[in-house]
N, C-alpha and C positions, 0 to 999 in steps of 0.2 A: 533558478531559485526554487527552493523547496518550502513547503509549509508542512509541518508535522504537529499533530496534537493527539492527546489521549483523552478519551471519554470514558469515565469509569461510572458504572451504574451503582447507585446506593439505594437505601430504603427511601430516601427523600427525592429521588430523581437522578439526574446525571451531573457529574462533576467534570469539568474540562480543564485541561492544563496543556500549554504548549510544551514542546519537548525538543531537546537537541538530540540529533542523531549522530553526533560526532563520534561517539564510542560504540555505535551500532555497526557491526560488521557481518552479522548473520541474522537469520530469522529467529534463531534461539536467543540472541542478545535482545532483539526487539520484543520477543515474548516475555523475557525476564523483566524488561523495563515496564511492560504493561502489567505484569503480575505485581510489581512493586507499587503500582498506582491503584491496585485493586483494594476494594473495601470488602472484607469478609469473603474473599475469593469469588466475588461476583464478576459479571461480564465487564471486560474492558475492550474498547475498540481503539485501535491505533490507526489514525488517518495520516496518509502521506499523499501530497499532491505536488506536482511539478507544473506550475504556470499553466493550468488548464490544458496541458498536453495529455496527462494521464493522472489517475488517482489509484491509490491502493488502500485496502482495508485489511487489517489483521485483527481477527477476533480471538480473544483469549478468555476462556471460561475456566477459572480455577487452574488445576494442574492438567487439564485436557490439552491435547495437541492443538496449536494455533490453526485457525482456519483463515484462508487467504483468498482475496479477490483483487484482481488488477483489471482496470477498465480497458486498457489498450496495451496488450503484452508487447507488441512490436515496438511501440514508442517507449514503454517502460524499460525494455531490455537495453536501450541506448543510454541509460542513466544508471549511476552507481546503485542507488537504493532500489530502483525499479528492477535492475538486473538481479539484485539479491532476492527479490520476491519471485520474479519469473524463473530464475534458475531453480529455486526450491520447488515451484509448481511443476516444472518440467523434469525434475529429478536430475539436474546437472550437478556434477561434483566440481568443487573448486579446482581440483587437480586436472580435470578435463578441460577447463576453461583457459585456453591459450590465446584469447582474443586480445586486441589492443586494450590498453588501460583506459579507464574513463575518469575524467575529472568529475568532481562533485557537482558541477553545474550541468552535467549531462552531455558534455561535448567530448569528442574523442581527441586524444593527443595526436598531433601530426596532421597530415593531409587527409581529407575525406576520400573514401573509396569512390571510384567511378561507378556510374549507374550500370555499366555493362558487366561489372564484376561484383555480384552480390556477396556479402560476407557470409561466412558459415552461419552466423547468428541470425541473419535475416531469413535464411532457409529453414531454420528450425523453430523460430518463435512465431507463432500465429499472430496475425493482425486481429485486433478486436479483444473482447473480454477473455479472461482466463482465470480459472480458479473456481471457488465455491460461491456461486452466484446466489445461493440460498442462505448465506451466513446472516442475513438480516431479516429473514422471512418471519421468525417469531417475534421480531421487534416492530413489525408493521410494514416492511418494504419487501415486495415480491422480487424474485429473480428477474422477471421481465422488466419491472420498474428499475431495478438496479442497473441492468444492462443497457437500458435506454438513456441513462444519464450522461451528460457531457459537461459543458461548462456549468460552474456553480454546483457541481455534484455534491460536494461535502456539505454545502449549505442546505441542499434539498434533503439529504440524508438526515442531517441534524434536525431539520424541521419535522420530518416524519417521526423522529424519536422524541420530539418535544424538547430539544436541546439547542435550538438555533441561536438563541440569545447567549447561551453559555459558550458555544463554540465561537461566535463572533467576538466575544469579549477577549479571547486569547489570540485571535487572528492578528 
């Protein structure tokens, strides 16, 4: 189960909205969705979380390239939306990706692989955080603090931003 929300910065603080990712197939699609939620091309944060297994943050500032952080790349790579983020961070092309298809709940189709035969994906995706861990530094959360988060991470991030009540309202 995924939770996804957008936090858009405004002159009056943050505005949160939950969002459906059904039509999001790439980081570019997610960035466009964030830009649509932007007020005066200000900062928008897209939060994606899969049941306290991993979380991802995509930061969009106007027309700048999106900045991405994933809390646990290996776990995220096993889910559809997480794979979209980790593939982008690792520079994988969709054409190169001939791995088994993933269901949107993050499980693989078919039988799980045995532990003796690691998939190509597990060899190339690092365990732990991946991406731009400084993407929230100017908003009050250091890279060290961001990388140390685990469960309730999005709530802690929103609390640091002064937007915890707003985020919880869309949860």
